N, C-alpha and C positions, 0 to 999 in steps of 0.2 A: 367354781364349778371348772371340772378339769378340762383340759382341754386335749386331744387326742389326734394322733395324725388321720388323716383318709385312709379307708380302703385301698389295698394298693400302691401302699407309700415305696417309695424309690431308697427308703432310711434305714439304712438294717436297723435290726429290733434290738440289735448289741449296743446302737452309737451310742456314744459318751454324749447326748444330749436331755437337756432339761423335756419336758414337756412343752413347757411355752418352746422352745429353740424347736422342737420337734413340728409343731405346727406353724410358726415361721415358713422354715424353710419347705414343709411339706403346701404351702401355698406359694411359694417362691416357683417352686418348681411348677407347680401347677398355671402360674403363669407365664410360663417359658413355655412352657405346652399348649398351650392356649393361645400364643401369640405364635407361636410355629405353624399350629392347621390357617390360623387367618391368614399367612405369607403363604400357605399350599393354595387356599381358594383365588388369594390375588393371582398367583403368581399361575394358576390352570386358566385364568380369565384370558380370554384370547385377546391382547392390545395390538392395536395399529402402528406398526414402526411407523415414522417419517423420516427417512434418509436425506439433509440439507446438504445439499455440493456447493462447495466455491471453489471460484476461481480468482485470484487476488494477485495485487502487482503493490501494492502500498499498503493492506492491512483492512482496508475499509469493508471490500467484501466478510472478508472472514470474519469482525467484526457483527455484521450483520446477519449470519450466518448463527453463529454462537445465541444470540437473543431469537432467533427464531425458535432455535432449538431447546427453549427458557420459553417462550411462548409454549411449544408445541406441549412438554414434558406437563405445565400449568395446566394443560385441557386433555388431562389423561393419555398423552398418547406417546409412545416410546421414541427419543429421535437421537440422532448423534450428526454430528459435524465430521465431516471431511472433504480436503480438496480434493477437488474434480482430476487431479492427474494419479490418485490414489483405489482409482475407482477403474475394475475392467468391464467389457462389455458384459460379460457373463455373469459378472457382479450385479451389474445395473440391471439385470433382466431379471433378478431374482428379488429385484425392491417390487412393492407392492407402489410405494408414496413418495415422489421424488418433489424437494424444491432444489432450485437452481439457483444461486445468487453468484453472477459474474461480472468483472470489470473488463473492457477495452483498453489494451494494450496496441500505442503505436499506429499504425494506420488500419484501423482494424482488425488486431491480431488477437489471437488468446490472450491474455496473462500466463507468467513462464511457470503457474504451476498446473495450468489447464491443456496447453500444447498435446502435451500426449494423449493425453482422453481424448482430444476431438480427432486428433491423427486414428487412432482406434475408431472411432463412432462411426467414422466414415467409411470405413473398410467395408468390402462388401459379404464378410463373414460375419458383421455384428447380425446377433441372434434380434430375430422381431420381440419386439415390447408391446404387445397388446393389453397385457396385464397391468403396465402400468400405469399409473396416474402421475402427472408433473406441472409444474408451474415455473413458469421464470421470472428474474428479477435483475434487469439490466443496471449497471452503472457506468457512466460514461459523460461526453460535454457533446454540448450541441454545435460547439465550435468547428468540431472535427466531421469530413464530410463522413466518415464509415461510425457514425454518432451509434454507440452501443452496438453494436457490430458483430462481438461474440456469443451475447445473450440471443441479435437474430439468428443468428446461425446453428446454435444447440438447440436453439425452441423449433425453428425447421423440421432439423435435423431426429428430432426426438417426434415429432408429428409423422415422420416420413415414414419412420420405425413402427408406427402403429400403434403409438401411445397414443391415453387420451389424455386431453389438457383439464385441466382442474379449474384453472383460470388461466384468464388473460393474463400475458402479461405486457411488464410495468417496464419502459425505458427512463431512467432517471439519469435529469441534467445533473450539474453540479452542487445546487440545490438538493440533495436527494428525500433529506430526512422526513418530509411530509409525505410524498408519492411512497418512498418503503414504507410507513409506517400503516399507509392506510393499505395498503397490498396484502402485506402481514397479518392484519386482520381482519382482512377480505380471504386471503389463503385458510386463517387458521379456522374460521368459520365455515367454510364451505367443509374442510374437512371431517370437524368437529358433527358435521347436519350427515354425511356421508358411512362415517364412522358408528357415531352413535355414541363417540367419549364423552367425558366428563370429566368436569376441575377434578386435582386431584387434592386429597385432605390433608393440609402439612401440621406436622404438633402442635397441639391448642388446638384443629379444627380448624384453621382456616386455610384456605385452599391457597396453593406453592405460588408460595414469594415470585413475583416478579425478578427479570435481571436484574443484576447490581447495575446504578444507575451507571453513567459516560460521567467522567470526569464534569466538575459542573462550567470548567472553563473549555469553550468550542467555539467554533466561527459566528456564532450569534451570539455569544457573550466570553470573549476572548480577555486572557488573564493582563493587566497591563507589569507590563511587564520592565526595569529599569536596564536600560542598556548601558552596559558595566562596563564595556570593552570596545573599542570600535579600532582594528588596527589595520594600518595595511600589512599582508604578507608576503607581496612580491615586491620586486624590486619596481623605486619611480623612474626606472627605464626600461623595464617588462613591457612588452605589446599590449600586455591582460592588465585587470587591474582587480588582484585577487585579495579579501582581507577575513580578518580571522575576529567575531562578533560572541561577546559573552554575555546573555541574557540573565540579572538577579532573580531569583527563584518567589526570595523574600517567603513570608509566613504564604502563600498560596496553596502547598499542600501539594503542589504538580513532584508526579513522579513519570522518570522513563527509563528506557533502558538504552543501550551500545546500540542500535541501529533504528532507531524511531527516528520519526522525520519530526521537528517544530513546524508548523505553520505562523506563518509572519503577515498580518493583514496591515498590508499597505493602506497608503493614502497617495491621489495623485500628485503630483506637480503643480505648484500653485502656477506656475507662469504658463503650463500645457492649460490649465483650465481656464486664466484670464481671457487669453488669447483667443483660446475656443467661444468665449461668452462676446469677447468684443466682435469677430468676426460671424455673429449670430444675432449682433446687434442689441444682446442682452447686460452688458458691463456692468451696471448697476446692479444687478437682479444678487442680493446674498444668498437666498435660500436657493438660488438653481448655482451655484459655486457652490454651497457646502454640498448638494446631492451631487456633483461632478466627480468634488473634491474627496468626499470619502464613499460613493454609492455605484458610481458608474462604470465602468473601463469605457475610457477614451484613447488608452490607447491601439487597444487593439481592432481592427475593425470588426465586426460581428457579421454574419453571412444575412443576417437580415438585412443590415444597414447595406451592406454591398449591392443586395439584389433590389433596394429599394431605388438604391442610385443607378442600379442601372435601366431603369424603368423609366428614369426622369428626367434623365439626360443620357438617354442614347448616342448622342454623337463622342459621348466625356472618353476621355483615354481608357478610364475604368470597362466603362462597358466594351469598347474597342477589345480590350486584352480577354474579358472574358468570353464574348462572341468566339475567342480562337476556340475554346473548349477545353483550353487543357492546363490543367489544374498544376503541374510545376511553372508554369508561364504566369498562372496568375500569382504565388506565391513569392514567385522571384519580383515582381510588381511591387506587392505590396509590403515584400521586406521593407523596415526602414519607414513605412509608411503609418501616419497614425488617422486617427478619426476627423481631425484637424484639414489634413490634406485631400482628404478624400470630398469631402465638403470642397475645398479649395476649386477641386477638378471640376466638381459637379456642377459650377458657377451658381446662376442666379436662378437654377432648377434644386438647387435643396435646400432640402427639408428645414421649417424654422426649428428653435427650440421645443417646444410641446409634442411639434412631428416628430423628432429626433429620438424625444428621452427613450418612448417607447423600445426605439432599436439600437438600445445600445444594453450590450449584458451585464449584470449585478458585479460589480469590483468583487475578488475572488483571493483568497488568501491566496499565500507560495509555500509551497511545503518544500523544504533544506535537511536535506539529512541532516542531521546531529551529530557532529565531530570530538561529544566527551563522551564518557562511562559516566553514572552514576556515583561507582563506588571510590571516582577519583575525585568525580567535580560535586555532590551531590545539591547544590544548592545553586547553580548555574548549569543553565546547557550554552553550549557554543557549537558556533558555524563556521563554516567556510565556505566565503560566500564570493562568488566574481563579479565584479561592477558588469553590468551590461552596455556598452556605449556606442554609438553611429552616427555621427553629425551631430544633430541638435535633440537630435531622440535618446533615449535612455529606460531601460529596462522598468518596468515598472517600481519595485522591491528590491531591487537591488539597487539601484540610486536613491530610494526612498533611506535604505537605511544607511546607505553613503554620505549620502551629500545631505539630507532635510532632515536625519535627524542623531544630534548631538549627544554625546557621552552623557550617562546620567537623567536623559530624558525620556520617554516611557512609551513601550511598545505591546500592542497587540500582539499574541499568539496564544498558542494551543499545541498540544502536543496529539501527532498522529503517530497509534502506536503501528510496529509494522513485525508482529511474529513470527515473520517466516526469515526476516533475516538480522540475521542475529548471532553472539556469538558462542561457539557450540559445547551445551552442557558438560560434557567430557572435557575436563583442562588436560587433560594428555592426549585428546586428539590434535596432529598436525592442521594447522590453517595456512591457504594460498590464497591472500589479496591481491585483484588488479584491481587498479584504482587511478587512472590516469588524471590528472590539472583536480581540478575541484573531486574528484572520482575518491581521492584519498579520505574525504572526513571521516564518511564511515569509519571506515577502519584507523586512522588516529582513535577513533574512540574504541574500540576493538583492541589495539596493542595495550592504551590504557587500563584497558579493564581485565584483560589479564594478567599485568602488572600487576594490578591491586590486588588478583587472587590467586598470584602466586601461582599460577598456574603452571606445570611445565609442559605443553606441546609447544611443538614446534612453530612459529607462523614465519613463513615467506610475504615479502611484499612486493609487486612489480610497479614502477611509479615511473611516471614522464611527465613533461610537458616541450615546453619547445628549446629554451636555451636554461643551461645547468645555473651560469651567474645570474639569470634575472628570475628564473622561476620554479627553483626548488624550493618551493613551500614547507616549512618546517622542518628544514634541515637541520640544525639544531636538537629538534628532540626524536628524528629519528637518528642521528652520529649517537646519539645519548641510550638510548634504546637500546643499538647495536651492543654499546659497548659493556650496559647490564644486562645482556643475553636473555631482552624480551624476544627482539627483533633476529630472527635467526639469518635469513636472506635476505638482502636487498639488492635488486634490480632494478638500475636506470635506466632509460629510454628520453633521450634528449632531443626529439627530432630532428632539427635545425643546427646542431653544434658540429657537424661534420656534412659535406657533401651529396652523402645517400640519407636519404631521412631513415632515423632509425626509430620503433614505436616498439609500448609494453608487448605486441606479440612477436618482433622481431626478437626481443628477449627470449618468452617463450619456450620460440622455436628454440633457438641458441640453447635454452637447456633443456631441452627435450628428455631427456634419459632420466636425470634428475626430477622434475616435475610429473614424470608419470610415477615412479617410484614414490614420490610422497601420497599420489594417489591409490596405488595399487599397501602400502604404510595406514590408511585411510581418513585422506585429509579432507577436511572439507574447503571446495571452494566458492570464491566470494568476487564477482562484477560488481563495480559502480560507476557513472557514469553515463556518457551518452550512447542516447541506443540508437540514432541512425547510423553512427558507423563502425563507432571503435566497439561496442559490444556483440557486432557481427564482426568484424576482422578477428575479435579476441577469441568467440567458439570458433570460429573454422581455423583458427590455429588452433586452438584447443584440442580440435576434433582430428588435426592434421598430427598433431605429438601422439595421440591415442594410438590414430591408423599405424606411423610409424614404429612405434614402439611394441604394441601387438602382435604387427606385421599380418594380418588379419581381413584386411580391407577396410571399405567405408563403411560395409553396411553396418560391419560388427564393432567401429569406433561409434557410431552413432549411436546404438543400442548400447555399449558400456557405458555415453554422458547419459542417457535415458535413464540406466539405471540411478547412476548417481544423483540425477533428479527426483528419482524416486524416492531415494535414500534424505532426502532432502541434504547434499551435501555439494549441489552445485545450484549455486542461487544468484540472483539481481537484484540489484535498485537501479534502474536505468529508467534515464526520459528525455 
């Protein structure tokens, strides 16, 4: 049988092909044309787009946003994830379906990449949103008074602007996985019902695959890592105790990026556990001892326990402080007191073990900024941790590592990615890092990362603490990095080495012209450390530097800094 190309073939008659080759090529071209017609038909079909907007401080909300996008797409919906600060009110008004996932930072504040969005959303000129359907998922910690406040504010404001609630808001506590999963399933079901979307077949005919699973190592299943190094960094004469830890990743398969955090799953101090059980009259209860040691928070009293004790013992000192209604007074009174202290304060009215257990919060992992680079240390993760001590009390995780975990013992850990806090992808970009105290942790990792990459971008570190003699951690390393040209500028601020206190923000103001020049040259600026004072003081100094150098007033400086935020060139890792 002779094979002939079909009528209307695009193959020229004088092409140097055999009949068999012409037939094969004709079929190939016809296949492409048919696929194109199918794609066009699909493209012409209306597809509902779901915009997933996230506000994140540590990366969890961004991760959940990615899972939402994958879930929406698998149900035949168009979907993208966008940081809240990258969305304008006008852009929001053009959207039809919006899912918001946001954490809450500090005392009820918006996370760093949502503040500009929230400011714009409150404006009197914000357009009405009657055509918008939305749902909000909040991430928070019930231990704080303003639990999930950012999510609550956004949810309420969208409703005020006329948007229709697709699904009721869910506020997740620290154990967010189950409620977040249930909310996601319910929201996607509602979206499918409203839009008529259907699962999208993937190659092979099956539905589009679910998002890539998380690492198998998480807070429910932490990796038991060998603590290879536990070394004192600060001088024994220092008022602080700062330690350097190295965790062996072994064959875990764990990967990380400079800027990520490592979560440490602590165990409570057995001495405190024993004292608590003795006070409760159950010192021989081994099951209770194990529960209190591994699963319950006995260092920081919960809000539920405080309320219960006030009701049981209205004449106690705690009840008297609570009656004043001043949160700062209560915080001051609670500072340095643990669950056992409060039970003793309540006297005979205190609850027994069975009544106490439901009032104790689950023992949570503590997250620390990673102070290493995977390029320099692929098999280990380094941490830089200040041991918290006051009287007979100590921080749960910091003293667990310092005192109760010897070298070569194993510790439960897992990585918490932070996609918004990392070294610039452009190796030529300048980088300014402001990290006093243990805030230096991620920047040590950043510098090692840039050294390993051979990056040409300039690097400037502002570091400080109390005394140079006792508190200059990683001095030898930083000196060597300066000699090698990796660390271009190093400004130090040891606050108590002179009569007048000097802080990193002091040094920023002193080098105002140069700092602004770096920003104008495209520098990325990072801040890490204490959120309550340092981060606010640094931002005030930064605004002052910009205003001084530009000479256009405070409003212009604020907008300049807002532009840096939008460009992801001003980011913070504060706690």
